[in-house]
Biopython code that builds the backbone (N, CA, C, O; Angstrom):
import numpy as np
from Bio.PDB.StructureBuilder import StructureBuilder

atoms = [
    (1, "UNK", "N", (3.017, -10.257, 19.911)),
    (1, "UNK", "CA", (3.055, -11.385, 18.777)),
    (1, "UNK", "C", (4.610, -11.408, 18.550)),
    (1, "UNK", "O", (5.380, -10.471, 18.763)),
    (2, "UNK", "N", (4.951, -12.774, 18.031)),
    (2, "UNK", "CA", (6.344, -13.292, 17.900)),
    (2, "UNK", "C", (6.462, -13.155, 16.474)),
    (2, "UNK", "O", (5.508, -12.531, 16.009)),
    (3, "UNK", "N", (7.201, -13.477, 15.730)),
    (3, "UNK", "CA", (7.967, -13.478, 14.462)),
    (3, "UNK", "C", (6.950, -14.477, 13.777)),
    (3, "UNK", "O", (6.082, -14.347, 12.913)),
    (4, "UNK", "N", (7.631, -15.964, 14.848)),
    (4, "UNK", "CA", (6.434, -16.751, 13.715)),
    (4, "UNK", "C", (5.543, -16.608, 13.614)),
    (4, "UNK", "O", (5.072, -16.897, 12.515)),
    (5, "UNK", "N", (4.613, -16.047, 14.688)),
    (5, "UNK", "CA", (2.992, -16.230, 14.538)),
    (5, "UNK", "C", (2.412, -15.261, 13.297)),
    (5, "UNK", "O", (1.426, -15.486, 12.595)),
    (6, "UNK", "N", (3.510, -13.880, 13.229)),
    (6, "UNK", "CA", (3.268, -12.978, 12.059)),
    (6, "UNK", "C", (3.767, -13.504, 10.647)),
    (6, "UNK", "O", (3.294, -13.241, 9.542)),
    (7, "UNK", "N", (4.563, -14.102, 10.885)),
    (7, "UNK", "CA", (5.055, -15.047, 9.382)),
    (7, "UNK", "C", (3.846, -15.429, 8.975)),
    (7, "UNK", "O", (3.257, -15.066, 7.957)),
    (8, "UNK", "N", (3.357, -16.457, 10.114)),
    (8, "UNK", "CA", (2.128, -17.807, 9.707)),
    (8, "UNK", "C", (1.108, -16.723, 9.017)),
    (8, "UNK", "O", (0.774, -16.810, 7.836)),
    (9, "UNK", "N", (0.593, -15.547, 10.028)),
    (9, "UNK", "CA", (-0.407, -15.106, 9.644)),
    (9, "UNK", "C", (-0.259, -14.243, 7.911)),
    (9, "UNK", "O", (-1.163, -13.715, 7.262)),
    (10, "UNK", "N", (1.021, -14.360, 7.610)),
    (10, "UNK", "CA", (0.793, -13.609, 6.020)),
    (10, "UNK", "C", (1.238, -14.201, 5.459)),
    (10, "UNK", "O", (1.960, -13.746, 4.571)),
    (11, "UNK", "N", (1.036, -15.988, 5.686)),
    (11, "UNK", "CA", (1.078, -16.780, 4.727)),
    (11, "UNK", "C", (2.319, -17.677, 4.615)),
    (11, "UNK", "O", (2.483, -18.778, 4.089)),
    (12, "UNK", "N", (3.274, -16.718, 5.387)),
    (12, "UNK", "CA", (4.352, -17.795, 5.034)),
    (12, "UNK", "C", (4.705, -18.970, 5.898)),
    (12, "UNK", "O", (4.216, -19.206, 7.002)),
    (13, "UNK", "N", (5.475, -19.572, 5.363)),
    (13, "UNK", "CA", (6.150, -20.740, 6.764)),
    (13, "UNK", "C", (6.970, -20.404, 7.444)),
    (13, "UNK", "O", (7.892, -19.803, 6.892)),
    (14, "UNK", "N", (7.036, -20.565, 8.609)),
    (14, "UNK", "CA", (7.793, -19.912, 9.630)),
    (14, "UNK", "C", (8.661, -21.329, 10.095)),
    (14, "UNK", "O", (7.975, -22.334, 10.279)),
    (15, "UNK", "N", (10.111, -21.430, 10.286)),
    (15, "UNK", "CA", (11.071, -22.548, 10.675)),
    (15, "UNK", "C", (11.873, -22.261, 11.756)),
    (15, "UNK", "O", (12.103, -21.168, 12.273)),
    (16, "UNK", "N", (12.361, -23.599, 12.106)),
    (16, "UNK", "CA", (13.176, -22.672, 13.303)),
    (16, "UNK", "C", (15.026, -23.323, 12.844)),
    (16, "UNK", "O", (16.039, -23.381, 13.540)),
    (17, "UNK", "N", (14.791, -23.678, 11.510)),
    (17, "UNK", "CA", (16.223, -24.309, 10.911)),
    (17, "UNK", "C", (16.080, -23.411, 9.802)),
    (17, "UNK", "O", (15.081, -22.802, 9.418)),
    (18, "UNK", "N", (17.511, -23.438, 9.254)),
    (18, "UNK", "CA", (18.050, -22.999, 7.883)),
    (18, "UNK", "C", (18.185, -24.112, 6.708)),
    (18, "UNK", "O", (18.999, -25.035, 6.687)),
    (19, "UNK", "N", (17.207, -23.812, 5.745)),
    (19, "UNK", "CA", (17.218, -25.265, 4.753)),
    (19, "UNK", "C", (17.110, -24.158, 3.657)),
    (19, "UNK", "O", (17.160, -22.951, 3.895)),
    (20, "UNK", "N", (16.980, -24.634, 2.625)),
    (20, "UNK", "CA", (17.164, -24.510, 1.132)),
    (20, "UNK", "C", (15.980, -23.718, 0.691)),
    (20, "UNK", "O", (16.013, -22.709, -0.013)),
    (21, "UNK", "N", (15.210, -24.149, 1.061)),
    (21, "UNK", "CA", (13.585, -23.194, 0.874)),
    (21, "UNK", "C", (13.503, -21.941, 2.031)),
    (21, "UNK", "O", (12.585, -21.120, 2.057)),
    (22, "UNK", "N", (14.523, -21.962, 2.873)),
    (22, "UNK", "CA", (14.575, -20.125, 3.740)),
    (22, "UNK", "C", (15.104, -19.286, 2.654)),
    (22, "UNK", "O", (16.056, -19.397, 1.881)),
    (23, "UNK", "N", (14.064, -18.299, 2.869)),
    (23, "UNK", "CA", (14.161, -16.836, 1.956)),
    (23, "UNK", "C", (14.832, -15.553, 3.246)),
    (23, "UNK", "O", (15.691, -14.717, 2.967)),
    (24, "UNK", "N", (14.211, -15.699, 4.549)),
    (24, "UNK", "CA", (14.671, -14.952, 5.351)),
    (24, "UNK", "C", (14.872, -16.127, 6.880)),
    (24, "UNK", "O", (14.198, -17.043, 7.352)),
    (25, "UNK", "N", (16.371, -15.354, 7.288)),
    (25, "UNK", "CA", (16.788, -15.358, 8.566)),
    (25, "UNK", "C", (16.708, -14.270, 9.459)),
    (25, "UNK", "O", (17.539, -13.362, 9.429)),
    (26, "UNK", "N", (15.555, -14.304, 10.428)),
    (26, "UNK", "CA", (15.558, -13.366, 11.367)),
    (26, "UNK", "C", (16.149, -13.253, 12.584)),
    (26, "UNK", "O", (15.723, -14.146, 13.317)),
    (27, "UNK", "N", (17.131, -12.386, 13.256)),
    (27, "UNK", "CA", (18.215, -12.881, 13.817)),
    (27, "UNK", "C", (17.055, -12.381, 15.505)),
    (27, "UNK", "O", (16.524, -11.272, 15.431)),
    (28, "UNK", "N", (16.865, -12.965, 16.425)),
    (28, "UNK", "CA", (16.188, -12.082, 17.577)),
    (28, "UNK", "C", (17.095, -11.601, 18.247)),
    (28, "UNK", "O", (18.191, -11.777, 17.716)),
    (29, "UNK", "N", (17.128, -11.001, 19.305)),
    (29, "UNK", "CA", (18.049, -10.028, 20.343)),
    (29, "UNK", "C", (18.578, -11.003, 21.331)),
    (29, "UNK", "O", (19.753, -11.293, 21.558)),
    (30, "UNK", "N", (17.546, -11.429, 21.846)),
    (30, "UNK", "CA", (17.694, -12.765, 22.609)),
    (30, "UNK", "C", (18.107, -13.851, 22.286)),
    (30, "UNK", "O", (18.782, -14.547, 23.045)),
    (31, "UNK", "N", (17.820, -14.145, 21.258)),
    (31, "UNK", "CA", (17.764, -15.959, 20.313)),
    (31, "UNK", "C", (19.815, -15.347, 19.830)),
    (31, "UNK", "O", (20.638, -16.246, 19.663)),
    (32, "UNK", "N", (20.153, -14.229, 19.728)),
    (32, "UNK", "CA", (21.477, -14.092, 19.324)),
    (32, "UNK", "C", (22.320, -13.922, 21.034)),
    (32, "UNK", "O", (23.537, -13.827, 21.189)),
    (33, "UNK", "N", (21.622, -13.923, 21.780)),
    (33, "UNK", "CA", (23.305, -13.605, 22.792)),
    (33, "UNK", "C", (22.813, -14.765, 23.063)),
    (33, "UNK", "O", (23.573, -15.504, 22.437)),
    (34, "UNK", "N", (21.926, -15.537, 23.659)),
    (34, "UNK", "CA", (21.885, -17.118, 23.876)),
    (34, "UNK", "C", (22.952, -17.738, 23.404)),
    (34, "UNK", "O", (23.897, -18.111, 24.100)),
    (35, "UNK", "N", (22.804, -17.937, 21.677)),
    (35, "UNK", "CA", (23.405, -18.813, 20.805)),
    (35, "UNK", "C", (24.647, -18.421, 19.724)),
    (35, "UNK", "O", (24.941, -19.003, 18.680)),
    (36, "UNK", "N", (25.274, -17.226, 20.343)),
    (36, "UNK", "CA", (26.485, -16.760, 19.255)),
    (36, "UNK", "C", (27.704, -17.250, 20.231)),
    (36, "UNK", "O", (27.877, -17.324, 21.447)),
    (37, "UNK", "N", (28.663, -17.627, 18.729)),
    (37, "UNK", "CA", (29.591, -18.427, 19.139)),
    (37, "UNK", "C", (30.448, -17.721, 18.074)),
    (37, "UNK", "O", (30.241, -17.725, 16.861)),
    (38, "UNK", "N", (31.621, -17.007, 18.854)),
    (38, "UNK", "CA", (32.759, -16.326, 17.853)),
    (38, "UNK", "C", (32.149, -15.652, 16.720)),
    (38, "UNK", "O", (32.444, -15.734, 15.528)),
    (39, "UNK", "N", (30.787, -14.628, 17.591)),
    (39, "UNK", "CA", (30.504, -13.551, 17.244)),
    (39, "UNK", "C", (29.214, -14.057, 15.866)),
    (39, "UNK", "O", (28.817, -13.255, 15.021)),
    (40, "UNK", "N", (28.875, -15.147, 15.926)),
    (40, "UNK", "CA", (27.758, -15.639, 14.665)),
    (40, "UNK", "C", (27.196, -16.925, 15.582)),
    (40, "UNK", "O", (27.936, -17.661, 16.235)),
    (41, "UNK", "N", (25.726, -17.049, 15.498)),
    (41, "UNK", "CA", (25.227, -18.112, 15.350)),
    (41, "UNK", "C", (25.279, -19.291, 14.463)),
    (41, "UNK", "O", (25.968, -18.963, 13.498)),
    (42, "UNK", "N", (24.981, -20.184, 14.371)),
    (42, "UNK", "CA", (25.418, -21.213, 13.288)),
    (42, "UNK", "C", (24.504, -21.110, 12.495)),
    (42, "UNK", "O", (24.756, -21.530, 11.365)),
    (43, "UNK", "N", (23.369, -20.639, 12.693)),
    (43, "UNK", "CA", (22.693, -20.584, 11.802)),
    (43, "UNK", "C", (23.047, -19.574, 10.721)),
    (43, "UNK", "O", (23.052, -19.750, 9.502)),
    (44, "UNK", "N", (23.408, -18.229, 11.575)),
    (44, "UNK", "CA", (23.670, -17.506, 10.783)),
    (44, "UNK", "C", (25.145, -17.736, 9.685)),
    (44, "UNK", "O", (25.328, -17.169, 8.607)),
    (45, "UNK", "N", (26.072, -18.752, 10.374)),
    (45, "UNK", "CA", (26.782, -19.359, 9.581)),
    (45, "UNK", "C", (26.706, -19.927, 8.549)),
    (45, "UNK", "O", (27.457, -19.846, 7.578)),
    (46, "UNK", "N", (25.335, -20.845, 8.769)),
    (46, "UNK", "CA", (24.776, -21.851, 7.531)),
    (46, "UNK", "C", (24.350, -20.616, 6.804)),
    (46, "UNK", "O", (25.092, -20.484, 5.831)),
    (47, "UNK", "N", (23.455, -19.643, 6.869)),
    (47, "UNK", "CA", (22.627, -18.538, 6.353)),
    (47, "UNK", "C", (23.975, -18.196, 5.139)),
    (47, "UNK", "O", (23.844, -18.259, 3.917)),
    (48, "UNK", "N", (25.198, -17.846, 5.867)),
    (48, "UNK", "CA", (26.096, -17.096, 4.959)),
    (48, "UNK", "C", (26.685, -17.753, 4.031)),
    (48, "UNK", "O", (26.845, -17.117, 2.990)),
    (49, "UNK", "N", (27.203, -19.197, 4.053)),
    (49, "UNK", "CA", (27.162, -19.939, 3.142)),
    (49, "UNK", "C", (26.422, -20.165, 2.173)),
    (49, "UNK", "O", (26.937, -20.643, 1.162)),
    (50, "UNK", "N", (25.185, -19.921, 2.201)),
    (50, "UNK", "CA", (24.355, -20.615, 1.376)),
    (50, "UNK", "C", (24.162, -19.096, 0.581)),
    (50, "UNK", "O", (23.847, -18.863, -0.586)),
    (51, "UNK", "N", (24.516, -18.088, 1.814)),
    (51, "UNK", "CA", (23.917, -16.895, 0.590)),
    (51, "UNK", "C", (25.288, -16.703, -0.606)),
    (51, "UNK", "O", (25.102, -16.402, -1.785)),
    (52, "UNK", "N", (26.557, -16.939, -0.023)),
    (52, "UNK", "CA", (27.654, -17.293, -0.692)),
    (52, "UNK", "C", (27.760, -18.063, -1.968)),
    (52, "UNK", "O", (28.325, -17.602, -2.959)),
    (53, "UNK", "N", (27.201, -19.255, -1.925)),
    (53, "UNK", "CA", (26.630, -20.484, -2.871)),
    (53, "UNK", "C", (25.401, -19.611, -3.593)),
    (53, "UNK", "O", (24.634, -20.343, -4.219)),
    (54, "UNK", "N", (25.178, -18.680, -3.616)),
    (54, "UNK", "CA", (23.657, -18.150, -4.615)),
    (54, "UNK", "C", (22.667, -18.200, -4.272)),
    (54, "UNK", "O", (21.759, -17.954, -5.067)),
    (55, "UNK", "N", (22.373, -18.558, -2.870)),
    (55, "UNK", "CA", (20.611, -18.694, -1.896)),
    (55, "UNK", "C", (20.382, -17.371, -2.346)),
    (55, "UNK", "O", (21.129, -16.394, -2.382)),
    (56, "UNK", "N", (18.820, -17.584, -2.790)),
    (56, "UNK", "CA", (18.149, -16.247, -2.421)),
    (56, "UNK", "C", (17.298, -15.845, -1.101)),
    (56, "UNK", "O", (16.089, -15.671, -0.943)),
    (57, "UNK", "N", (18.654, -15.748, -0.012)),
    (57, "UNK", "CA", (18.367, -15.645, 1.365)),
    (57, "UNK", "C", (18.772, -14.297, 2.117)),
    (57, "UNK", "O", (19.757, -13.780, 1.591)),
    (58, "UNK", "N", (18.361, -13.725, 3.010)),
    (58, "UNK", "CA", (18.817, -12.626, 3.363)),
    (58, "UNK", "C", (18.322, -12.624, 5.117)),
    (58, "UNK", "O", (17.217, -12.972, 5.534)),
    (59, "UNK", "N", (19.505, -12.123, 5.957)),
    (59, "UNK", "CA", (19.643, -12.252, 6.979)),
    (59, "UNK", "C", (19.434, -10.779, 7.476)),
    (59, "UNK", "O", (19.938, -9.705, 7.148)),
    (60, "UNK", "N", (18.410, -11.186, 8.477)),
    (60, "UNK", "CA", (17.507, -9.461, 8.813)),
    (60, "UNK", "C", (17.666, -9.559, 10.470)),
    (60, "UNK", "O", (17.699, -10.635, 11.067)),
    (61, "UNK", "N", (17.754, -8.339, 11.068)),
    (61, "UNK", "CA", (17.864, -8.414, 12.406)),
    (61, "UNK", "C", (15.961, -8.279, 12.729)),
    (61, "UNK", "O", (15.066, -7.923, 11.962)),
    (62, "UNK", "N", (15.916, -8.655, 13.932)),
    (62, "UNK", "CA", (14.491, -8.263, 14.618)),
    (62, "UNK", "C", (13.716, -7.354, 14.132)),
    (62, "UNK", "O", (12.614, -7.577, 13.629)),
    (63, "UNK", "N", (14.480, -5.791, 14.305)),
    (63, "UNK", "CA", (14.223, -4.900, 14.026)),
    (63, "UNK", "C", (13.833, -4.617, 12.409)),
    (63, "UNK", "O", (12.746, -4.153, 12.062)),
    (64, "UNK", "N", (14.592, -4.871, 11.764)),
    (64, "UNK", "CA", (14.622, -4.705, 10.533)),
    (64, "UNK", "C", (13.207, -5.887, 9.874)),
    (64, "UNK", "O", (12.468, -5.625, 8.926)),
    (65, "UNK", "N", (13.188, -6.857, 10.520)),
    (65, "UNK", "CA", (12.211, -8.003, 10.036)),
    (65, "UNK", "C", (10.561, -6.832, 10.282)),
    (65, "UNK", "O", (9.631, -6.625, 9.503)),
    (66, "UNK", "N", (10.778, -6.393, 11.454)),
    (66, "UNK", "CA", (9.247, -5.781, 11.922)),
    (66, "UNK", "C", (9.180, -4.277, 10.494)),
    (66, "UNK", "O", (8.210, -4.087, 9.759)),
    (67, "UNK", "N", (10.116, -3.683, 10.486)),
    (67, "UNK", "CA", (10.177, -2.865, 9.179)),
    (67, "UNK", "C", (9.815, -3.288, 8.010)),
    (67, "UNK", "O", (9.014, -2.723, 7.265)),
    (68, "UNK", "N", (10.696, -4.831, 7.703)),
    (68, "UNK", "CA", (10.032, -4.841, 6.793)),
    (68, "UNK", "C", (8.252, -5.476, 6.405)),
    (68, "UNK", "O", (7.475, -5.370, 5.457)),
    (69, "UNK", "N", (8.249, -5.840, 7.142)),
    (69, "UNK", "CA", (6.469, -6.200, 7.207)),
    (69, "UNK", "C", (5.304, -5.057, 7.783)),
    (69, "UNK", "O", (4.095, -5.277, 7.703)),
    (70, "UNK", "N", (5.904, -3.764, 8.393)),
    (70, "UNK", "CA", (5.108, -2.708, 8.593)),
    (70, "UNK", "C", (3.616, -2.770, 8.061)),
    (70, "UNK", "O", (2.522, -3.026, 8.564)),
    (71, "UNK", "N", (4.218, -2.319, 6.454)),
    (71, "UNK", "CA", (2.714, -1.908, 5.915)),
    (71, "UNK", "C", (1.986, -3.238, 5.432)),
    (71, "UNK", "O", (1.074, -3.033, 4.630)),
    (72, "UNK", "N", (2.292, -4.934, 5.871)),
    (72, "UNK", "CA", (1.330, -5.780, 6.144)),
    (72, "UNK", "C", (0.626, -6.246, 7.042)),
    (72, "UNK", "O", (0.168, -7.375, 6.865)),
    (73, "UNK", "N", (0.414, -5.742, 7.905)),
    (73, "UNK", "CA", (0.106, -5.967, 9.798)),
    (73, "UNK", "C", (-0.726, -4.987, 10.006)),
    (73, "UNK", "O", (-1.174, -4.788, 11.135)),
]
sb = StructureBuilder()
sb.init_structure("model")
sb.init_model(0)
sb.init_chain("A")
sb.init_seg("    ")
for serial, (resi, resn, name, xyz) in enumerate(atoms, 1):
    if name == "N":
        sb.init_residue(resn, " ", resi, " ")
    sb.init_atom(name, np.array(xyz, "f"), 0.0, 1.0, " ", f" {name:<3s}", serial, name[0])
structure = sb.get_structure()
């Protein structure tokens, strides 16, 4: 299963973008490699900016995400 499906199955709303409603940004290994510029993806930069402004948002690696949801699967 992919992260989008797992999140939906848990009752959350997966999205392909970072918005004010985003609580977690999961960075997949393949996605990271394809879209990285200057060491970070544009989504990571946006999420970091939002966090700096007080947003309740966490950036997780794919492995950390699977560890986080392990008890719910």
